[in-house]
mmCIF file of the N, C-alpha and C atoms, coordinates in Angstrom:
data_MODEL
# 
_entry.id   MODEL 
# 
loop_
_atom_site.group_PDB 
_atom_site.id 
_atom_site.type_symbol 
_atom_site.label_atom_id 
_atom_site.label_alt_id 
_atom_site.label_comp_id 
_atom_site.label_asym_id 
_atom_site.label_entity_id 
_atom_site.label_seq_id 
_atom_site.pdbx_PDB_ins_code 
_atom_site.Cartn_x 
_atom_site.Cartn_y 
_atom_site.Cartn_z 
_atom_site.occupancy 
_atom_site.B_iso_or_equiv 
_atom_site.pdbx_formal_charge 
_atom_site.auth_seq_id 
_atom_site.auth_comp_id 
_atom_site.auth_asym_id 
_atom_site.auth_atom_id 
_atom_site.pdbx_PDB_model_num 
ATOM 1   N N  . MET A 1 1  ? 11.534 -5.740  -17.292 1.00 0.00 ? 1  MET A N  1 
ATOM 2   C CA . MET A 1 1  ? 11.308 -7.139  -16.767 1.00 0.00 ? 1  MET A CA 1 
ATOM 3   C C  . MET A 1 1  ? 10.411 -7.250  -18.091 1.00 0.00 ? 1  MET A C  1 
ATOM 4   N N  . ASP A 1 2  ? 10.798 -8.206  -18.823 1.00 0.00 ? 2  ASP A N  1 
ATOM 5   C CA . ASP A 1 2  ? 9.911  -8.639  -19.689 1.00 0.00 ? 2  ASP A CA 1 
ATOM 6   C C  . ASP A 1 2  ? 8.523  -9.662  -19.398 1.00 0.00 ? 2  ASP A C  1 
ATOM 7   N N  . LEU A 1 3  ? 7.259  -9.143  -19.772 1.00 0.00 ? 3  LEU A N  1 
ATOM 8   C CA . LEU A 1 3  ? 6.126  -9.562  -19.324 1.00 0.00 ? 3  LEU A CA 1 
ATOM 9   C C  . LEU A 1 3  ? 6.016  -11.099 -19.756 1.00 0.00 ? 3  LEU A C  1 
ATOM 10  N N  . ASP A 1 4  ? 6.563  -11.760 -21.023 1.00 0.00 ? 4  ASP A N  1 
ATOM 11  C CA . ASP A 1 4  ? 6.500  -12.971 -21.331 1.00 0.00 ? 4  ASP A CA 1 
ATOM 12  C C  . ASP A 1 4  ? 7.256  -13.607 -20.585 1.00 0.00 ? 4  ASP A C  1 
ATOM 13  N N  . ALA A 1 5  ? 8.700  -13.159 -20.362 1.00 0.00 ? 5  ALA A N  1 
ATOM 14  C CA . ALA A 1 5  ? 9.527  -13.647 -19.862 1.00 0.00 ? 5  ALA A CA 1 
ATOM 15  C C  . ALA A 1 5  ? 9.260  -14.130 -18.145 1.00 0.00 ? 5  ALA A C  1 
ATOM 16  N N  . LEU A 1 6  ? 8.542  -13.434 -17.911 1.00 0.00 ? 6  LEU A N  1 
ATOM 17  C CA . LEU A 1 6  ? 8.127  -13.608 -16.390 1.00 0.00 ? 6  LEU A CA 1 
ATOM 18  C C  . LEU A 1 6  ? 7.150  -14.376 -16.235 1.00 0.00 ? 6  LEU A C  1 
ATOM 19  N N  . LEU A 1 7  ? 6.156  -14.426 -17.142 1.00 0.00 ? 7  LEU A N  1 
ATOM 20  C CA . LEU A 1 7  ? 5.045  -15.747 -17.300 1.00 0.00 ? 7  LEU A CA 1 
ATOM 21  C C  . LEU A 1 7  ? 5.773  -17.076 -17.926 1.00 0.00 ? 7  LEU A C  1 
ATOM 22  N N  . ASP A 1 8  ? 6.472  -16.779 -18.352 1.00 0.00 ? 8  ASP A N  1 
ATOM 23  C CA . ASP A 1 8  ? 7.291  -18.338 -18.979 1.00 0.00 ? 8  ASP A CA 1 
ATOM 24  C C  . ASP A 1 8  ? 8.326  -18.866 -17.637 1.00 0.00 ? 8  ASP A C  1 
ATOM 25  N N  . HIS A 1 9  ? 8.701  -17.733 -17.077 1.00 0.00 ? 9  HIS A N  1 
ATOM 26  C CA . HIS A 1 9  ? 9.548  -18.078 -15.860 1.00 0.00 ? 9  HIS A CA 1 
ATOM 27  C C  . HIS A 1 9  ? 8.426  -18.549 -14.791 1.00 0.00 ? 9  HIS A C  1 
ATOM 28  N N  . TYR A 1 10 ? 7.460  -18.182 -14.440 1.00 0.00 ? 10 TYR A N  1 
ATOM 29  C CA . TYR A 1 10 ? 7.075  -18.362 -13.040 1.00 0.00 ? 10 TYR A CA 1 
ATOM 30  C C  . TYR A 1 10 ? 5.854  -19.452 -13.427 1.00 0.00 ? 10 TYR A C  1 
ATOM 31  N N  . PHE A 1 11 ? 5.151  -19.512 -14.552 1.00 0.00 ? 11 PHE A N  1 
ATOM 32  C CA . PHE A 1 11 ? 4.070  -20.453 -14.857 1.00 0.00 ? 11 PHE A CA 1 
ATOM 33  C C  . PHE A 1 11 ? 4.302  -21.486 -16.033 1.00 0.00 ? 11 PHE A C  1 
ATOM 34  N N  . GLY A 1 12 ? 5.508  -21.261 -16.942 1.00 0.00 ? 12 GLY A N  1 
ATOM 35  C CA . GLY A 1 12 ? 5.692  -22.066 -17.683 1.00 0.00 ? 12 GLY A CA 1 
ATOM 36  C C  . GLY A 1 12 ? 5.405  -21.903 -19.157 1.00 0.00 ? 12 GLY A C  1 
ATOM 37  N N  . THR A 1 13 ? 4.348  -20.671 -19.408 1.00 0.00 ? 13 THR A N  1 
ATOM 38  C CA . THR A 1 13 ? 3.696  -20.375 -20.501 1.00 0.00 ? 13 THR A CA 1 
ATOM 39  C C  . THR A 1 13 ? 3.407  -18.994 -19.926 1.00 0.00 ? 13 THR A C  1 
ATOM 40  N N  . ASN A 1 14 ? 2.932  -18.426 -21.308 1.00 0.00 ? 14 ASN A N  1 
ATOM 41  C CA . ASN A 1 14 ? 2.286  -16.829 -21.165 1.00 0.00 ? 14 ASN A CA 1 
ATOM 42  C C  . ASN A 1 14 ? 0.724  -17.158 -21.459 1.00 0.00 ? 14 ASN A C  1 
ATOM 43  N N  . ASP A 1 15 ? 0.075  -18.305 -21.785 1.00 0.00 ? 15 ASP A N  1 
ATOM 44  C CA . ASP A 1 15 ? -1.144 -18.442 -21.988 1.00 0.00 ? 15 ASP A CA 1 
ATOM 45  C C  . ASP A 1 15 ? -1.898 -18.853 -20.442 1.00 0.00 ? 15 ASP A C  1 
ATOM 46  N N  . LEU A 1 16 ? -2.235 -17.850 -19.502 1.00 0.00 ? 16 LEU A N  1 
ATOM 47  C CA . LEU A 1 16 ? -2.585 -18.322 -18.489 1.00 0.00 ? 16 LEU A CA 1 
ATOM 48  C C  . LEU A 1 16 ? -3.800 -19.053 -18.155 1.00 0.00 ? 16 LEU A C  1 
ATOM 49  N N  . PRO A 1 17 ? -4.869 -18.477 -19.203 1.00 0.00 ? 17 PRO A N  1 
ATOM 50  C CA . PRO A 1 17 ? -5.938 -19.331 -18.983 1.00 0.00 ? 17 PRO A CA 1 
ATOM 51  C C  . PRO A 1 17 ? -5.495 -20.853 -19.047 1.00 0.00 ? 17 PRO A C  1 
ATOM 52  N N  . SER A 1 18 ? -4.678 -21.558 -19.931 1.00 0.00 ? 18 SER A N  1 
ATOM 53  C CA . SER A 1 18 ? -4.117 -22.938 -20.163 1.00 0.00 ? 18 SER A CA 1 
ATOM 54  C C  . SER A 1 18 ? -3.652 -23.440 -18.824 1.00 0.00 ? 18 SER A C  1 
ATOM 55  N N  . LEU A 1 19 ? -3.554 -22.949 -17.660 1.00 0.00 ? 19 LEU A N  1 
ATOM 56  C CA . LEU A 1 19 ? -2.845 -23.543 -16.861 1.00 0.00 ? 19 LEU A CA 1 
ATOM 57  C C  . LEU A 1 19 ? -3.844 -24.411 -15.912 1.00 0.00 ? 19 LEU A C  1 
ATOM 58  N N  . THR A 1 20 ? -3.375 -25.392 -15.248 1.00 0.00 ? 20 THR A N  1 
ATOM 59  C CA . THR A 1 20 ? -3.764 -26.186 -14.167 1.00 0.00 ? 20 THR A CA 1 
ATOM 60  C C  . THR A 1 20 ? -3.997 -25.371 -13.487 1.00 0.00 ? 20 THR A C  1 
ATOM 61  N N  . ALA A 1 21 ? -4.976 -25.524 -11.820 1.00 0.00 ? 21 ALA A N  1 
ATOM 62  C CA . ALA A 1 21 ? -4.968 -25.215 -10.912 1.00 0.00 ? 21 ALA A CA 1 
ATOM 63  C C  . ALA A 1 21 ? -3.443 -25.142 -10.210 1.00 0.00 ? 21 ALA A C  1 
ATOM 64  N N  . ASP A 1 22 ? -2.889 -26.671 -9.829  1.00 0.00 ? 22 ASP A N  1 
ATOM 65  C CA . ASP A 1 22 ? -1.904 -26.463 -9.610  1.00 0.00 ? 22 ASP A CA 1 
ATOM 66  C C  . ASP A 1 22 ? -0.424 -25.862 -10.111 1.00 0.00 ? 22 ASP A C  1 
ATOM 67  N N  . ARG A 1 23 ? -0.685 -25.823 -11.197 1.00 0.00 ? 23 ARG A N  1 
ATOM 68  C CA . ARG A 1 23 ? 0.332  -25.351 -11.994 1.00 0.00 ? 23 ARG A CA 1 
ATOM 69  C C  . ARG A 1 23 ? 0.381  -23.473 -11.925 1.00 0.00 ? 23 ARG A C  1 
ATOM 70  N N  . LEU A 1 24 ? -0.914 -23.108 -11.381 1.00 0.00 ? 24 LEU A N  1 
ATOM 71  C CA . LEU A 1 24 ? -1.237 -21.957 -11.181 1.00 0.00 ? 24 LEU A CA 1 
ATOM 72  C C  . LEU A 1 24 ? -0.738 -21.656 -9.806  1.00 0.00 ? 24 LEU A C  1 
ATOM 73  N N  . THR A 1 25 ? -1.013 -22.555 -8.856  1.00 0.00 ? 25 THR A N  1 
ATOM 74  C CA . THR A 1 25 ? -0.510 -21.920 -7.249  1.00 0.00 ? 25 THR A CA 1 
ATOM 75  C C  . THR A 1 25 ? 0.713  -22.061 -7.206  1.00 0.00 ? 25 THR A C  1 
ATOM 76  N N  . ALA A 1 26 ? 1.717  -23.628 -8.309  1.00 0.00 ? 26 ALA A N  1 
ATOM 77  C CA . ALA A 1 26 ? 2.854  -23.426 -7.798  1.00 0.00 ? 26 ALA A CA 1 
ATOM 78  C C  . ALA A 1 26 ? 3.745  -22.071 -8.497  1.00 0.00 ? 26 ALA A C  1 
ATOM 79  N N  . GLY A 1 27 ? 3.269  -21.778 -9.299  1.00 0.00 ? 27 GLY A N  1 
ATOM 80  C CA . GLY A 1 27 ? 3.695  -20.368 -10.206 1.00 0.00 ? 27 GLY A CA 1 
ATOM 81  C C  . GLY A 1 27 ? 3.743  -18.856 -9.114  1.00 0.00 ? 27 GLY A C  1 
ATOM 82  N N  . ARG A 1 28 ? 2.601  -19.184 -8.605  1.00 0.00 ? 28 ARG A N  1 
ATOM 83  C CA . ARG A 1 28 ? 2.197  -17.921 -7.856  1.00 0.00 ? 28 ARG A CA 1 
ATOM 84  C C  . ARG A 1 28 ? 3.032  -18.014 -6.519  1.00 0.00 ? 28 ARG A C  1 
ATOM 85  N N  . GLU A 1 29 ? 3.039  -18.957 -6.330  1.00 0.00 ? 29 GLU A N  1 
ATOM 86  C CA . GLU A 1 29 ? 3.864  -19.096 -4.750  1.00 0.00 ? 29 GLU A CA 1 
ATOM 87  C C  . GLU A 1 29 ? 5.361  -18.619 -5.032  1.00 0.00 ? 29 GLU A C  1 
ATOM 88  N N  . ALA A 1 30 ? 6.182  -18.858 -5.805  1.00 0.00 ? 30 ALA A N  1 
ATOM 89  C CA . ALA A 1 30 ? 7.367  -18.971 -6.522  1.00 0.00 ? 30 ALA A CA 1 
ATOM 90  C C  . ALA A 1 30 ? 7.281  -17.426 -7.045  1.00 0.00 ? 30 ALA A C  1 
ATOM 91  N N  . LEU A 1 31 ? 6.420  -16.886 -7.310  1.00 0.00 ? 31 LEU A N  1 
ATOM 92  C CA . LEU A 1 31 ? 6.635  -15.297 -7.582  1.00 0.00 ? 31 LEU A CA 1 
ATOM 93  C C  . LEU A 1 31 ? 6.509  -14.651 -6.341  1.00 0.00 ? 31 LEU A C  1 
ATOM 94  N N  . ALA A 1 32 ? 5.693  -14.952 -5.425  1.00 0.00 ? 32 ALA A N  1 
ATOM 95  C CA . ALA A 1 32 ? 5.377  -14.489 -4.237  1.00 0.00 ? 32 ALA A CA 1 
ATOM 96  C C  . ALA A 1 32 ? 6.632  -14.451 -3.325  1.00 0.00 ? 32 ALA A C  1 
ATOM 97  N N  . LEU A 1 33 ? 7.215  -15.831 -3.379  1.00 0.00 ? 33 LEU A N  1 
ATOM 98  C CA . LEU A 1 33 ? 8.366  -15.907 -3.091  1.00 0.00 ? 33 LEU A CA 1 
ATOM 99  C C  . LEU A 1 33 ? 9.705  -14.892 -3.785  1.00 0.00 ? 33 LEU A C  1 
ATOM 100 N N  . ASP A 1 34 ? 10.004 -14.976 -4.589  1.00 0.00 ? 34 ASP A N  1 
ATOM 101 C CA . ASP A 1 34 ? 10.231 -14.129 -5.390  1.00 0.00 ? 34 ASP A CA 1 
ATOM 102 C C  . ASP A 1 34 ? 10.616 -12.292 -5.141  1.00 0.00 ? 34 ASP A C  1 
ATOM 103 N N  . PHE A 1 35 ? 9.201  -12.210 -5.053  1.00 0.00 ? 35 PHE A N  1 
ATOM 104 C CA . PHE A 1 35 ? 9.011  -10.983 -4.735  1.00 0.00 ? 35 PHE A CA 1 
ATOM 105 C C  . PHE A 1 35 ? 9.093  -10.313 -3.249  1.00 0.00 ? 35 PHE A C  1 
ATOM 106 N N  . ARG A 1 36 ? 9.469  -11.632 -2.230  1.00 0.00 ? 36 ARG A N  1 
ATOM 107 C CA . ARG A 1 36 ? 9.395  -11.013 -0.857  1.00 0.00 ? 36 ARG A CA 1 
ATOM 108 C C  . ARG A 1 36 ? 11.118 -10.923 -0.785  1.00 0.00 ? 36 ARG A C  1 
ATOM 109 N N  . LEU A 1 37 ? 11.941 -11.739 -1.636  1.00 0.00 ? 37 LEU A N  1 
ATOM 110 C CA . LEU A 1 37 ? 13.140 -11.574 -1.793  1.00 0.00 ? 37 LEU A CA 1 
ATOM 111 C C  . LEU A 1 37 ? 13.947 -10.460 -1.992  1.00 0.00 ? 37 LEU A C  1 
ATOM 112 N N  . GLU A 1 38 ? 13.350 -10.260 -3.235  1.00 0.00 ? 38 GLU A N  1 
ATOM 113 C CA . GLU A 1 38 ? 13.704 -9.094  -4.414  1.00 0.00 ? 38 GLU A CA 1 
ATOM 114 C C  . GLU A 1 38 ? 14.290 -7.728  -3.438  1.00 0.00 ? 38 GLU A C  1 
ATOM 115 N N  . ARG A 1 39 ? 15.225 -7.076  -3.779  1.00 0.00 ? 39 ARG A N  1 
ATOM 116 C CA . ARG A 1 39 ? 15.539 -6.069  -3.064  1.00 0.00 ? 39 ARG A CA 1 
ATOM 117 C C  . ARG A 1 39 ? 16.162 -4.879  -3.980  1.00 0.00 ? 39 ARG A C  1 
ATOM 118 N N  . GLU A 1 40 ? 16.054 -5.130  -5.181  1.00 0.00 ? 40 GLU A N  1 
ATOM 119 C CA . GLU A 1 40 ? 15.526 -4.066  -6.170  1.00 0.00 ? 40 GLU A CA 1 
ATOM 120 C C  . GLU A 1 40 ? 14.661 -3.452  -6.613  1.00 0.00 ? 40 GLU A C  1 
ATOM 121 N N  . PRO A 1 41 ? 14.319 -1.875  -6.034  1.00 0.00 ? 41 PRO A N  1 
ATOM 122 C CA . PRO A 1 41 ? 13.217 -1.481  -6.011  1.00 0.00 ? 41 PRO A CA 1 
ATOM 123 C C  . PRO A 1 41 ? 12.389 -1.589  -7.867  1.00 0.00 ? 41 PRO A C  1 
ATOM 124 N N  . GLY A 1 42 ? 12.924 -1.656  -8.475  1.00 0.00 ? 42 GLY A N  1 
ATOM 125 C CA . GLY A 1 42 ? 12.614 -1.535  -9.808  1.00 0.00 ? 42 GLY A CA 1 
ATOM 126 C C  . GLY A 1 42 ? 12.137 -3.015  -9.933  1.00 0.00 ? 42 GLY A C  1 
ATOM 127 N N  . ARG A 1 43 ? 12.648 -3.725  -10.279 1.00 0.00 ? 43 ARG A N  1 
ATOM 128 C CA . ARG A 1 43 ? 12.383 -5.223  -10.256 1.00 0.00 ? 43 ARG A CA 1 
ATOM 129 C C  . ARG A 1 43 ? 11.186 -5.584  -9.274  1.00 0.00 ? 43 ARG A C  1 
ATOM 130 N N  . LYS A 1 44 ? 11.586 -5.272  -7.818  1.00 0.00 ? 44 LYS A N  1 
ATOM 131 C CA . LYS A 1 44 ? 10.178 -5.523  -6.923  1.00 0.00 ? 44 LYS A CA 1 
ATOM 132 C C  . LYS A 1 44 ? 8.988  -5.422  -6.937  1.00 0.00 ? 44 LYS A C  1 
ATOM 133 N N  . PHE A 1 45 ? 8.788  -4.046  -7.887  1.00 0.00 ? 45 PHE A N  1 
ATOM 134 C CA . PHE A 1 45 ? 7.719  -3.387  -8.306  1.00 0.00 ? 45 PHE A CA 1 
ATOM 135 C C  . PHE A 1 45 ? 7.199  -3.831  -9.583  1.00 0.00 ? 45 PHE A C  1 
ATOM 136 N N  . ALA A 1 46 ? 8.060  -4.571  -10.593 1.00 0.00 ? 46 ALA A N  1 
ATOM 137 C CA . ALA A 1 46 ? 7.650  -5.415  -11.476 1.00 0.00 ? 46 ALA A CA 1 
ATOM 138 C C  . ALA A 1 46 ? 6.931  -6.691  -10.964 1.00 0.00 ? 46 ALA A C  1 
ATOM 139 N N  . LEU A 1 47 ? 7.726  -7.208  -9.952  1.00 0.00 ? 47 LEU A N  1 
ATOM 140 C CA . LEU A 1 47 ? 6.988  -8.725  -9.589  1.00 0.00 ? 47 LEU A CA 1 
ATOM 141 C C  . LEU A 1 47 ? 5.976  -8.298  -8.862  1.00 0.00 ? 47 LEU A C  1 
ATOM 142 N N  . TRP A 1 48 ? 5.595  -6.832  -8.182  1.00 0.00 ? 48 TRP A N  1 
ATOM 143 C CA . TRP A 1 48 ? 4.390  -6.466  -7.406  1.00 0.00 ? 48 TRP A CA 1 
ATOM 144 C C  . TRP A 1 48 ? 3.187  -6.567  -8.341  1.00 0.00 ? 48 TRP A C  1 
ATOM 145 N N  . ALA A 1 49 ? 3.521  -5.910  -9.650  1.00 0.00 ? 49 ALA A N  1 
ATOM 146 C CA . ALA A 1 49 ? 2.659  -5.310  -10.483 1.00 0.00 ? 49 ALA A CA 1 
ATOM 147 C C  . ALA A 1 49 ? 2.228  -7.026  -11.127 1.00 0.00 ? 49 ALA A C  1 
ATOM 148 N N  . LEU A 1 50 ? 2.911  -7.797  -11.480 1.00 0.00 ? 50 LEU A N  1 
ATOM 149 C CA . LEU A 1 50 ? 2.241  -9.323  -11.556 1.00 0.00 ? 50 LEU A CA 1 
ATOM 150 C C  . LEU A 1 50 ? 1.474  -10.090 -10.688 1.00 0.00 ? 50 LEU A C  1 
ATOM 151 N N  . LEU A 1 51 ? 2.002  -9.795  -9.521  1.00 0.00 ? 51 LEU A N  1 
ATOM 152 C CA . LEU A 1 51 ? 1.248  -10.490 -8.388  1.00 0.00 ? 51 LEU A CA 1 
ATOM 153 C C  . LEU A 1 51 ? -0.386 -9.731  -8.380  1.00 0.00 ? 51 LEU A C  1 
ATOM 154 N N  . GLU A 1 52 ? -0.513 -8.558  -8.830  1.00 0.00 ? 52 GLU A N  1 
ATOM 155 C CA . GLU A 1 52 ? -1.424 -7.578  -8.878  1.00 0.00 ? 52 GLU A CA 1 
ATOM 156 C C  . GLU A 1 52 ? -2.360 -8.325  -9.648  1.00 0.00 ? 52 GLU A C  1 
ATOM 157 N N  . ALA A 1 53 ? -1.832 -8.572  -11.115 1.00 0.00 ? 53 ALA A N  1 
ATOM 158 C CA . ALA A 1 53 ? -2.502 -9.084  -12.259 1.00 0.00 ? 53 ALA A CA 1 
ATOM 159 C C  . ALA A 1 53 ? -3.151 -10.116 -12.015 1.00 0.00 ? 53 ALA A C  1 
ATOM 160 N N  . ILE A 1 54 ? -2.689 -10.935 -11.109 1.00 0.00 ? 54 ILE A N  1 
ATOM 161 C CA . ILE A 1 54 ? -2.873 -12.491 -11.111 1.00 0.00 ? 54 ILE A CA 1 
ATOM 162 C C  . ILE A 1 54 ? -3.810 -12.484 -9.274  1.00 0.00 ? 54 ILE A C  1 
ATOM 163 N N  . GLY A 1 55 ? -4.075 -11.354 -9.045  1.00 0.00 ? 55 GLY A N  1 
ATOM 164 C CA . GLY A 1 55 ? -5.113 -11.095 -7.552  1.00 0.00 ? 55 GLY A CA 1 
ATOM 165 C C  . GLY A 1 55 ? -4.186 -11.542 -6.659  1.00 0.00 ? 55 GLY A C  1 
ATOM 166 N N  . ALA A 1 56 ? -3.037 -11.681 -6.492  1.00 0.00 ? 56 ALA A N  1 
ATOM 167 C CA . ALA A 1 56 ? -2.474 -12.352 -5.491  1.00 0.00 ? 56 ALA A CA 1 
ATOM 168 C C  . ALA A 1 56 ? -1.418 -11.294 -4.347  1.00 0.00 ? 56 ALA A C  1 
ATOM 169 N N  . ALA A 1 57 ? -1.383 -9.888  -4.992  1.00 0.00 ? 57 ALA A N  1 
ATOM 170 C CA . ALA A 1 57 ? -0.389 -8.524  -4.518  1.00 0.00 ? 57 ALA A CA 1 
ATOM 171 C C  . ALA A 1 57 ? -0.847 -8.188  -2.810  1.00 0.00 ? 57 ALA A C  1 
ATOM 172 N N  . PRO A 1 58 ? -0.042 -8.207  -2.501  1.00 0.00 ? 58 PRO A N  1 
ATOM 173 C CA . PRO A 1 58 ? -0.133 -7.292  -0.914  1.00 0.00 ? 58 PRO A CA 1 
ATOM 174 C C  . PRO A 1 58 ? -0.627 -6.232  -1.446  1.00 0.00 ? 58 PRO A C  1 
ATOM 175 N N  . LEU A 1 59 ? -0.934 -5.452  -0.196  1.00 0.00 ? 59 LEU A N  1 
ATOM 176 C CA . LEU A 1 59 ? -1.255 -4.160  -0.547  1.00 0.00 ? 59 LEU A CA 1 
ATOM 177 C C  . LEU A 1 59 ? -0.377 -3.267  -0.173  1.00 0.00 ? 59 LEU A C  1 
ATOM 178 N N  . PRO A 1 60 ? -0.244 -2.364  -1.077  1.00 0.00 ? 60 PRO A N  1 
ATOM 179 C CA . PRO A 1 60 ? 0.888  -1.321  -1.141  1.00 0.00 ? 60 PRO A CA 1 
ATOM 180 C C  . PRO A 1 60 ? 1.716  -0.922  0.004   1.00 0.00 ? 60 PRO A C  1 
ATOM 181 N N  . ALA A 1 61 ? 0.793  -0.540  1.275   1.00 0.00 ? 61 ALA A N  1 
ATOM 182 C CA . ALA A 1 61 ? 1.570  -0.340  2.466   1.00 0.00 ? 61 ALA A CA 1 
ATOM 183 C C  . ALA A 1 61 ? 2.503  -1.676  2.856   1.00 0.00 ? 61 ALA A C  1 
ATOM 184 N N  . GLU A 1 62 ? 1.882  -3.042  2.843   1.00 0.00 ? 62 GLU A N  1 
ATOM 185 C CA . GLU A 1 62 ? 2.784  -4.078  3.358   1.00 0.00 ? 62 GLU A CA 1 
ATOM 186 C C  . GLU A 1 62 ? 3.920  -4.338  2.224   1.00 0.00 ? 62 GLU A C  1 
ATOM 187 N N  . ALA A 1 63 ? 3.532  -4.132  0.949   1.00 0.00 ? 63 ALA A N  1 
ATOM 188 C CA . ALA A 1 63 ? 4.472  -4.404  0.106   1.00 0.00 ? 63 ALA A CA 1 
ATOM 189 C C  . ALA A 1 63 ? 5.827  -3.447  0.006   1.00 0.00 ? 63 ALA A C  1 
ATOM 190 N N  . PHE A 1 64 ? 5.839  -2.297  0.509   1.00 0.00 ? 64 PHE A N  1 
ATOM 191 C CA . PHE A 1 64 ? 6.701  -1.625  -0.041  1.00 0.00 ? 64 PHE A CA 1 
ATOM 192 C C  . PHE A 1 64 ? 7.252  -0.866  1.336   1.00 0.00 ? 64 PHE A C  1 
ATOM 193 N N  . PRO A 1 65 ? 6.873  -1.325  2.781   1.00 0.00 ? 65 PRO A N  1 
ATOM 194 C CA . PRO A 1 65 ? 6.945  0.041   4.188   1.00 0.00 ? 65 PRO A CA 1 
ATOM 195 C C  . PRO A 1 65 ? 8.146  0.538   4.004   1.00 0.00 ? 65 PRO A C  1 
ATOM 196 N N  . LYS A 1 66 ? 9.263  0.142   3.451   1.00 0.00 ? 66 LYS A N  1 
ATOM 197 C CA . LYS A 1 66 ? 10.543 0.853   3.139   1.00 0.00 ? 66 LYS A CA 1 
ATOM 198 C C  . LYS A 1 66 ? 11.108 1.771   2.251   1.00 0.00 ? 66 LYS A C  1 
ATOM 199 N N  . HIS A 1 67 ? 9.925  1.726   1.274   1.00 0.00 ? 67 HIS A N  1 
ATOM 200 C CA . HIS A 1 67 ? 10.039 2.543   -0.130  1.00 0.00 ? 67 HIS A CA 1 
ATOM 201 C C  . HIS A 1 67 ? 8.819  3.531   -0.322  1.00 0.00 ? 67 HIS A C  1 
ATOM 202 N N  . PRO A 1 68 ? 8.775  4.665   0.049   1.00 0.00 ? 68 PRO A N  1 
ATOM 203 C CA . PRO A 1 68 ? 7.510  5.344   -0.003  1.00 0.00 ? 68 PRO A CA 1 
ATOM 204 C C  . PRO A 1 68 ? 7.335  5.913   -1.521  1.00 0.00 ? 68 PRO A C  1 
ATOM 205 N N  . GLU A 1 69 ? 7.923  5.931   -2.304  1.00 0.00 ? 69 GLU A N  1 
ATOM 206 C CA . GLU A 1 69 ? 7.713  5.979   -3.653  1.00 0.00 ? 69 GLU A CA 1 
ATOM 207 C C  . GLU A 1 69 ? 7.312  4.987   -4.335  1.00 0.00 ? 69 GLU A C  1 
ATOM 208 N N  . LEU A 1 70 ? 7.441  3.788   -3.648  1.00 0.00 ? 70 LEU A N  1 
ATOM 209 C CA . LEU A 1 70 ? 7.149  2.409   -4.747  1.00 0.00 ? 70 LEU A CA 1 
ATOM 210 C C  . LEU A 1 70 ? 5.535  2.161   -3.813  1.00 0.00 ? 70 LEU A C  1 
ATOM 211 N N  . LYS A 1 71 ? 5.684  2.508   -2.848  1.00 0.00 ? 71 LYS A N  1 
ATOM 212 C CA . LYS A 1 71 ? 4.086  2.405   -2.271  1.00 0.00 ? 71 LYS A CA 1 
ATOM 213 C C  . LYS A 1 71 ? 3.150  3.375   -2.855  1.00 0.00 ? 71 LYS A C  1 
ATOM 214 N N  . ARG A 1 72 ? 3.679  4.771   -2.729  1.00 0.00 ? 72 ARG A N  1 
ATOM 215 C CA . ARG A 1 72 ? 2.676  5.691   -3.843  1.00 0.00 ? 72 ARG A CA 1 
ATOM 216 C C  . ARG A 1 72 ? 2.469  5.211   -5.502  1.00 0.00 ? 72 ARG A C  1 
ATOM 217 N N  . ALA A 1 73 ? 3.604  4.520   -6.218  1.00 0.00 ? 73 ALA A N  1 
ATOM 218 C CA . ALA A 1 73 ? 3.104  4.084   -7.393  1.00 0.00 ? 73 ALA A CA 1 
ATOM 219 C C  . ALA A 1 73 ? 2.531  2.744   -7.346  1.00 0.00 ? 73 ALA A C  1 
ATOM 220 N N  . ALA A 1 74 ? 2.079  2.291   -6.394  1.00 0.00 ? 74 ALA A N  1 
ATOM 221 C CA . ALA A 1 74 ? 1.533  0.978   -6.183  1.00 0.00 ? 74 ALA A CA 1 
ATOM 222 C C  . ALA A 1 74 ? -0.110 1.494   -6.077  1.00 0.00 ? 74 ALA A C  1 
ATOM 223 N N  . GLU A 1 75 ? 0.110  2.479   -4.978  1.00 0.00 ? 75 GLU A N  1 
ATOM 224 C CA . GLU A 1 75 ? -1.272 3.301   -4.974  1.00 0.00 ? 75 GLU A CA 1 
ATOM 225 C C  . GLU A 1 75 ? -1.888 3.448   -6.311  1.00 0.00 ? 75 GLU A C  1 
ATOM 226 N N  . ASP A 1 76 ? -0.837 4.178   -6.725  1.00 0.00 ? 76 ASP A N  1 
ATOM 227 C CA . ASP A 1 76 ? -1.643 5.323   -7.830  1.00 0.00 ? 76 ASP A CA 1 
ATOM 228 C C  . ASP A 1 76 ? -1.600 4.089   -9.218  1.00 0.00 ? 76 ASP A C  1 
ATOM 229 N N  . TYR A 1 77 ? -0.968 2.773   -8.987  1.00 0.00 ? 77 TYR A N  1 
ATOM 230 C CA . TYR A 1 77 ? -1.382 1.904   -10.105 1.00 0.00 ? 77 TYR A CA 1 
ATOM 231 C C  . TYR A 1 77 ? -2.757 1.277   -9.863  1.00 0.00 ? 77 TYR A C  1 
ATOM 232 N N  . LEU A 1 78 ? -3.036 1.282   -8.845  1.00 0.00 ? 78 LEU A N  1 
ATOM 233 C CA . LEU A 1 78 ? -4.377 0.599   -8.513  1.00 0.00 ? 78 LEU A CA 1 
ATOM 234 C C  . LEU A 1 78 ? -5.277 1.441   -8.662  1.00 0.00 ? 78 LEU A C  1 
ATOM 235 N N  . SER A 1 79 ? -5.481 2.934   -8.404  1.00 0.00 ? 79 SER A N  1 
ATOM 236 C CA . SER A 1 79 ? -6.364 3.742   -8.837  1.00 0.00 ? 79 SER A CA 1 
ATOM 237 C C  . SER A 1 79 ? -6.303 3.975   -9.837  1.00 0.00 ? 79 SER A C  1 
ATOM 238 N N  . ALA A 1 80 ? -5.679 3.978   -10.691 1.00 0.00 ? 80 ALA A N  1 
ATOM 239 C CA . ALA A 1 80 ? -5.825 4.136   -12.241 1.00 0.00 ? 80 ALA A CA 1 
ATOM 240 C C  . ALA A 1 80 ? -6.846 3.272   -12.657 1.00 0.00 ? 80 ALA A C  1 
# 
């Protein structure tokens, strides 16, 4: 997944500091919804990492209860 494409898709720009509070909230909600619906593990992890970058990610145990390898990768990401 391309970060610029994700930012443009969810927020309409890749310049997050320029966003209004409403646009940031709407993008965060759309991203969180797609994260919950995503079934492909690699895409799900990428969406989680973006959620983490904007301070909205669930804890790894909550995010990846059926994927211990992704849970571990998320924990490693957080501890890096």
